C-alpha positions in Angstrom: 36.9 -3.9 -2.9 37.1 -4.8 -6.6 38.7 -7.5 -8.5 41.5 -7.2 -11.0 42.8 -9.7 -13.4 45.8 -7.5 -14.6 48.3 -10.1 -13.2 46.6 -12.6 -15.4 46.9 -10.5 -18.5 50.5 -9.9 -17.8 51.2 -13.7 -17.3 49.5 -14.3 -20.5 51.8 -11.9 -22.2 54.9 -13.4 -20.7 53.8 -16.8 -21.9 53.2 -15.4 -25.4 49.4 -16.5 -25.1 46.4 -14.6 -26.4 43.0 -14.7 -24.9 41.7 -17.2 -27.3 44.6 -19.5 -26.5 44.0 -19.1 -22.7 40.3 -20.0 -23.3 41.2 -23.1 -25.4 44.0 -24.3 -23.1 42.1 -23.8 -19.9 38.5 -24.9 -21.1 36.9 -21.9 -19.8 33.8 -20.4 -21.7 33.7 -17.4 -23.9 31.4 -15.8 -21.4 33.9 -16.3 -18.5 36.6 -14.9 -20.7 34.5 -11.8 -21.3 33.9 -11.5 -17.6 37.7 -11.7 -16.8 38.3 -9.0 -19.6 35.8 -6.7 -17.6 37.3 -7.4 -14.1 33.9 -9.2 -13.1 33.8 -12.1 -10.8 34.1 -15.6 -12.1 33.7 -19.1 -10.4 36.4 -20.5 -8.4 36.3 -23.6 -10.6 37.2 -21.2 -13.7 40.1 -19.8 -11.8 41.3 -23.2 -10.8 41.3 -24.2 -14.6 43.2 -21.3 -15.5 45.8 -21.9 -12.7 46.2 -25.4 -13.9 46.7 -24.3 -17.4 49.2 -21.7 -16.7 50.9 -23.8 -13.9 50.5 -21.0 -11.3 48.8 -20.1 -8.1 45.6 -17.9 -7.8 47.4 -15.1 -6.4 49.5 -15.0 -9.5 46.3 -14.1 -11.5 43.9 -12.2 -9.3 44.0 -9.5 -6.7 41.5 -7.5 -4.8 41.8 -3.7 -4.9 40.5 -1.2 -2.5 37.8 1.1 -3.9 38.7 4.8 -3.1 36.0 6.8 -1.6 35.8 10.4 -2.7 34.2 12.7 -0.3 32.8 15.9 -1.5 33.6 18.9 0.8 
């Protein structure tokens, strides 16, 4: 499985917020923002801060996706 924060970026667009504004209003670090941009794991505390800042639930900003396995024949 892989992590996707596509929902987070769509939500910030809907709220007319850029990544710097998200970082500032949620109190996350620049390195956390970078990890989010690369669909890498971040702490639950960071996700909680984002949810509080955006007034949303964790399912509104993150999802797990199945990795497709390609088999050579």
